[in-house]
VOGU-3710 file (C-alpha; in Angstrom, 3 decimals, decimal comma):
1> xxxxxxxxxx> -8,897/81,168/-112,667  -6,754/83,540/-110,599  -6,355/81,602/-107,277  -7,133/78,144/-105,725  -10,594/78,098/-104,205  -12,802/75,714/-102,192  -16,509/75,316/-101,640  -18,427/72,663/-99,705  -17,738/70,201/-96,859  -16,995/66,599/-96,477
11> xxxxxxxxxx> -20,173/65,969/-94,641  -22,569/63,212/-95,750  -24,817/64,431/-98,740  -22,432/67,213/-99,524  -19,477/67,739/-101,852  -16,177/69,564/-101,613  -15,040/71,318/-104,894  -11,573/72,655/-105,262  -10,800/74,738/-108,407  -7,555/76,451/-109,350
21> xxxxxxxxxx> -5,503/77,690/-112,279  -4,275/75,105/-114,695  -1,023/75,141/-116,706  -2,651/73,196/-119,638  -5,687/74,198/-121,679  -8,977/72,547/-120,819  -10,600/71,302/-117,673  -8,526/68,834/-115,781  -11,168/67,021/-113,590  -10,587/64,448/-110,786
31> xxxxxxxxxx> -13,659/62,812/-109,149  -13,645/60,972/-105,875  -17,127/59,858/-104,911  -18,807/57,319/-102,793  -21,263/56,815/-105,681  -18,695/57,123/-108,501  -19,495/53,659/-109,969  -23,165/54,543/-110,371  -23,027/58,375/-110,982  -19,478/59,219/-111,927
41> xxxxxxxxxx> -20,458/60,141/-115,545  -23,343/62,253/-114,306  -21,147/64,080/-111,829  -18,611/64,788/-114,513  -21,357/66,041/-116,931  -22,813/68,421/-114,208  -19,339/69,815/-113,356  -18,370/70,408/-117,000  -21,854/71,961/-117,867  -21,694/74,309/-114,863
51> xxxxxxxxxx> -18,107/75,431/-115,644  -19,136/75,941/-119,346  -22,082/78,117/-118,263  -19,683/80,230/-116,178  -17,306/80,574/-119,113  -14,479/78,488/-117,505  -12,247/77,002/-120,144  -9,108/76,183/-118,217  -8,931/74,902/-114,644  -7,803/72,116/-112,380
61> xxxxxxxxxx> -10,928/70,759/-110,598  -11,073/68,252/-107,785  -14,515/66,914/-106,714  -14,732/64,990/-103,402  -18,347/63,860/-103,341  -20,190/62,395/-100,328  -23,560/61,657/-102,163  -24,605/65,388/-102,936  -27,718/66,086/-104,869  -27,191/67,629/-108,352
71> xxxxxxxxxx> -28,369/71,095/-107,187  -25,890/71,030/-104,329  -23,057/69,961/-106,772  -23,891/72,866/-109,183  -23,999/75,267/-106,235  -20,591/74,151/-105,010  -19,004/74,368/-108,484  -20,467/77,852/-108,917  -19,209/79,011/-105,608  -15,693/77,529/-106,076
81> xxxxxxxxxx> -15,388/78,929/-109,609  -16,504/82,379/-108,631  -14,091/82,437/-105,712  -11,292/81,157/-107,855  -11,926/83,855/-110,408  -12,289/86,351/-107,600  -15,622/87,471/-109,109  -18,749/88,478/-107,324  -20,996/89,088/-110,324  -22,635/86,512/-112,492
91> xxxxxxxxxx> -25,562/86,700/-114,879  -26,568/90,181/-113,727  -26,530/89,356/-110,001  -23,981/90,097/-107,348  -23,043/87,248/-105,035  -21,352/87,261/-101,765  -19,336/84,055/-102,061  -18,297/83,988/-98,444  -21,526/82,188/-97,572  -21,389/78,354/-97,652
101> xxxxxxxxxx> -23,874/78,079/-100,481  -24,115/80,050/-103,643  -27,060/79,328/-105,784  -28,302/81,014/-108,939  -31,432/82,943/-107,932  -33,656/81,143/-110,464  -32,641/77,670/-109,395  -33,973/75,928/-106,331  -33,278/72,710/-104,602  -36,274/71,495/-102,525
111> xxxxxxxxxx> -34,155/69,273/-100,324  -31,476/71,607/-99,133  -31,640/74,981/-97,419  -29,457/77,424/-99,267  -27,954/80,626/-98,133  -27,491/83,247/-100,733  -26,733/86,961/-100,315  -27,476/89,152/-103,191  -25,975/92,556/-103,281  -27,328/95,535/-105,174
//
C-alpha cells in the first residue's frame, strides 16, 4: 500500500472501505457494521480473502458496512486496494478505479448495477 484510499459510500446496502499503509506486518482490520453481530465473521473472511487474492499482506483496513451484499463488499475492497497500491492492472485486465464500482470481469452480482471500465 502506497497511499490511503477509499471506496464506497455510507448509503444503505453499501459499504465504505478505507485501506492504507500499515506500520506493522499483517492486515489490521476494523469492522463497523449494522449487521456485525450476525455477519461480522463473514465480513472479515470476505475482506481477508479478497486482500489475499490481490496479494496484500500488510495494510490498515476499516470497513463501515451498511448491509452490503458480498459481491459489493468484494468490489469495494478491490477498488480501495487497487487505489491504495496505485495500480490499474489486476489479473490481466486494466481497471479505471475512478469509477465507483470496480468488479472483476468474471464476477457478477445480480442485485447491483456495476460500472467497470476496462482499458486495453
